[in-house]
C-alpha positions as CSV (number, residue, x, y, z in Angstrom):
1,X,-72.9,-5.5,-39.7
2,X,-70.9,-8.5,-40.7
3,X,-68.2,-6.2,-42.2
4,X,-67.9,-4.3,-38.9
5,X,-67.6,-7.6,-37.0
6,X,-64.9,-8.8,-39.4
7,X,-63.0,-5.5,-39.2
8,X,-63.3,-5.6,-35.4
9,X,-62.1,-9.2,-35.3
10,X,-59.2,-8.5,-37.7
11,X,-58.3,-5.4,-35.6
12,X,-58.4,-7.4,-32.5
13,X,-56.2,-10.2,-34.0
14,X,-53.7,-7.5,-35.4
15,X,-53.7,-5.8,-32.0
16,X,-52.9,-9.1,-30.2
17,X,-50.2,-10.0,-32.7
18,X,-48.6,-6.5,-32.3
19,X,-48.8,-6.9,-28.5
20,X,-47.3,-10.4,-28.7
21,X,-44.4,-9.0,-30.8
22,X,-43.8,-6.2,-28.4
23,X,-43.8,-8.6,-25.5
24,X,-41.4,-10.9,-27.4
25,X,-39.1,-7.9,-28.2
26,X,-39.3,-6.9,-24.5
27,X,-38.3,-10.4,-23.4
28,X,-35.4,-10.5,-25.8
29,X,-34.2,-7.1,-24.6
30,X,-34.4,-8.3,-21.0
31,X,-32.4,-11.4,-21.9
32,X,-29.8,-9.3,-23.7
33,X,-29.6,-6.9,-20.7
34,X,-29.2,-9.9,-18.3
35,X,-26.3,-11.2,-20.5
36,X,-24.7,-7.8,-20.6
37,X,-25.1,-7.5,-16.8
38,X,-23.4,-10.9,-16.4
39,X,-20.5,-9.8,-18.6
40,X,-20.2,-6.5,-16.7
41,X,-20.3,-8.3,-13.4
42,X,-17.6,-10.7,-14.6
43,X,-15.4,-7.7,-15.7
44,X,-16.1,-5.9,-12.4
45,X,-15.0,-9.0,-10.5
46,X,-11.8,-9.2,-12.6
47,X,-11.1,-5.6,-11.9
48,X,-11.8,-5.9,-8.2
49,X,-9.4,-8.9,-8.1
50,X,-6.7,-6.9,-9.8
51,X,-7.3,-3.9,-7.5
52,X,-7.0,-6.2,-4.5
53,X,-3.8,-7.7,-5.8
54,X,-2.3,-4.2,-6.4
55,X,-3.5,-3.0,-3.0
56,X,-1.9,-6.1,-1.4
57,X,1.4,-5.4,-3.2
58,X,1.2,-1.7,-2.2
59,X,0.6,-2.7,1.4
60,X,3.6,-5.0,1.4
61,X,5.8,-2.3,-0.1
62,X,4.6,0.2,2.4
63,X,5.2,-2.3,5.3
64,X,8.7,-2.9,4.0
65,X,9.3,0.9,3.8
66,X,7.8,1.4,7.2
67,X,10.1,-1.3,8.6
68,X,13.2,0.2,7.1
69,X,12.2,3.8,8.0
70,X,9.2,3.7,10.4
71,X,9.1,7.4,11.1
72,X,11.2,10.4,10.0
73,X,14.9,9.8,10.8
74,X,14.3,6.5,12.5
75,X,15.7,3.4,10.8
76,X,15.4,-0.4,11.4
77,X,18.8,-2.1,11.4
78,X,19.2,-5.8,11.0
79,X,22.4,-7.5,12.2
80,X,25.5,-6.4,10.2
81,X,23.5,-3.8,8.2
82,X,24.5,-0.2,7.7
83,X,23.0,3.0,6.3
84,X,24.3,6.4,5.3
85,X,22.1,8.8,7.3
86,X,21.8,12.4,8.2
87,X,21.7,13.6,4.6
88,X,24.8,11.5,3.7
89,X,26.9,12.9,6.6
90,X,27.0,9.9,8.9
91,X,27.4,6.2,8.4
92,X,25.7,3.9,11.0
93,X,25.9,0.2,11.2
94,X,24.7,-2.5,13.5
95,X,27.5,-4.8,14.4
96,X,26.3,-8.4,14.9
97,X,23.0,-9.1,16.6
98,X,21.7,-7.1,19.6
99,X,22.0,-8.9,22.9
100,X,19.5,-8.7,25.7
101,X,21.5,-5.9,27.4
102,X,23.0,-3.8,24.6
103,X,23.8,-3.2,20.9
104,X,27.1,-2.6,19.3
105,X,26.9,0.1,16.6
106,X,29.5,1.6,14.4
107,X,29.2,5.4,13.8
108,X,31.5,6.8,11.2
109,X,34.0,4.0,11.9
110,X,33.9,4.1,15.7
111,X,32.5,1.3,17.6
112,X,30.0,2.1,20.4
113,X,28.2,-0.2,22.9
114,X,24.8,1.3,23.7
115,X,21.5,0.6,25.4
116,X,18.0,2.0,24.5
117,X,18.0,5.7,25.0
118,X,21.7,6.2,24.6
119,X,22.7,9.2,22.4
120,X,26.0,9.2,20.5
121,X,27.0,12.7,19.4
122,X,29.2,13.1,16.4
123,X,30.8,16.4,15.6
124,X,31.4,16.4,11.9
125,X,33.0,19.8,11.7
126,X,32.7,23.1,13.6
127,X,29.2,23.8,12.4
128,X,27.6,20.3,12.0
129,X,26.7,17.8,14.8
130,X,24.9,14.6,14.4
131,X,23.1,12.6,17.1
132,X,22.6,8.9,16.8
133,X,20.0,7.6,19.3
134,X,19.2,4.0,20.1
135,X,15.4,3.9,20.3
136,X,14.9,0.2,21.0
137,X,16.2,-3.2,20.1
138,X,15.5,-6.9,20.3
139,X,17.6,-9.9,19.2
140,X,16.6,-9.4,15.5
141,X,16.8,-5.6,14.9
142,X,17.5,-2.2,16.4
143,X,15.6,1.0,15.9
144,X,18.0,3.9,15.6
145,X,17.3,7.6,15.0
146,X,19.9,9.8,13.4
147,X,19.6,13.6,13.0
148,X,22.1,16.2,12.0
149,X,21.9,19.9,12.7
150,X,24.0,22.9,11.9
151,X,25.2,24.9,14.9
152,X,25.3,28.1,12.9
153,X,21.5,28.2,12.6
């Protein structure tokens, strides 16, 4: 009977020790996982910061592009700025700053005074005509649309 008691007691002690080791290993694993999670969270934060920075730059570039060319064939002109438009067929420039009443634009070397809504038609040759339309303006910029079409079509 004493041997059974000793075997039972030794078995109990060995079982408790194995259980303690398992709990200790579990606690160490939890600690490692917490550290890994902290490192991953730090890496995720860095990547999110980089993504936000790249998105901000992209938004700035898109805003600049939209300002220069807000919609198809519509361009933003600053004072004394010119663009070659209509597929390279017409040169349009804003001469000076727009006033409250009108803008002065140069279309293929010819000066025109226009108000919002004015359309300047330029016949490039027998088959090609370009239309330059003043969309709107303020003292700092003018929105001008330029389209060219072939009459033969």
